[in-house]
N, C-alpha and C positions, 0 to 999 in steps of 0.2 A: 267599429269601435263601440257602438251601442250594445251589441251582444256581449262583448268582453266586459264592459262596465257592469252588466247585469250578472255576470258570472264571477268576476274577480273583484275584490274590494280594494282597489288602489286609488290613490288620490288623483292621479293624472295618467294619461297615456300619450306616448309619442312614438311615431314610426321611426325606427332606426334606419332601415334601408330595405327597399324591395330587391329581391334576388330572382332573376329569371335564368333558368337553365333548360335548354332544349336537348333532348337525347332520344335515342330509339328504344323501343320496347325490347326486353330481354338483354339489354346491355348490362355488363357487370363492371364493378369498380368505378363508379362515377364519383368524381372529386371536384370540389370547387372551393375557392377562398377569395377573400377580399377584405376591404376595410372601409370604415366610414368615420366621420367626425361627429361626435355627440356633444351637445351642450344642453344642459337642463334649462338655463335661461340665457338671454343674450349677454348678460354680464359675466357669466361663468367662463372659466378657462376651458378650452376644448379638450376633449378626451379622444384619443385615437382608439377606435374599437376594431379589433380584428376578428374575423369569423372564418370558420372552415366547416364544410359539410362533406359527408361521405355516405354513399349508398352502395350496398353490395350488389343489389339487382332490382330492376323494375320490370314488372310484367303486368299484363292486363287479361281480363277474362270477361266475356259477355254473360250477363245473368239471364235467367229465364224470361225476364220482362224486356230484354233487349238493351238494358242499361249496361254500361261498362264499369267494372271495378278495377282499380289500379292497385297493385300490391307492391309495396316498397319494403324490401328486406334489409335489415341491419342498417337503419338510418341513424347517423350520428351528426349532431350539430354542436359546435363548440364556439364560444364567444369569450373574448377577453378584452378588457379595457385598461389602458395605461395612459396616465396624463402627465403633465409637467410637474405636478406636485402631489403630495399624499392625498389631498382632498379630491383630486381628479381621478384617482385609481378606482375602477369599478370592480376589479377582480375577475374571476373566471366562472363560466357556467357551461354546463354540458347537458344535452338532452339526447337520449338513445331510445329508439323504438323500432318495432316492426309494425307496419300499419297497412290498412287498406282504405282507399278513398274513392268515392264515386266520381266519375268524370265531371269536372266543373265544380265540384263541391269545395268549400273552404272548411278546413279542419284545424282545430287547435291541437297540435301534436303534444305540447307540454309547456310547462313553465319552470323556471329555475331562478334562484336568488342571485343577485349581483350586488353585494354589499348591502346598501339600504334601498336597493331597487330590485326589479325583477325583469326577466325577459320572458315574453310569451311568444312562442313560435307558432305561426299560422301558416299552413301549407295549402296550396291549391294545385290541382293537376288537371291537365286537359290533353286528351288524345286528339292528334291532328292527323287525318288520313292523307 
């Protein structure tokens, strides 16, 4: 969170939900979805937030230093939030990317607006032998 605060100028930060997905390298058409309840403050009405992600392919390659780079092709993350009333509607956000990430690294994939808020997508990948 400290690094995000130094990079993005937002008033506050809140973890929506951690997502863990295990798969094999060179797998194609990886899809996941779910939902979470979001409340800005304890007194706020809850907002149901739905998410979906898609990855065309994940592959890995060892570099000359022996480190592993993980390549993610055609990554899409979508998020939408709908509440009980107009004040609880967050809207929709989408982040699309092709990316590479070092084994164990945390990477900010992107950010997108959600009404008067934003979503910052942080991804980490780990190769398990």
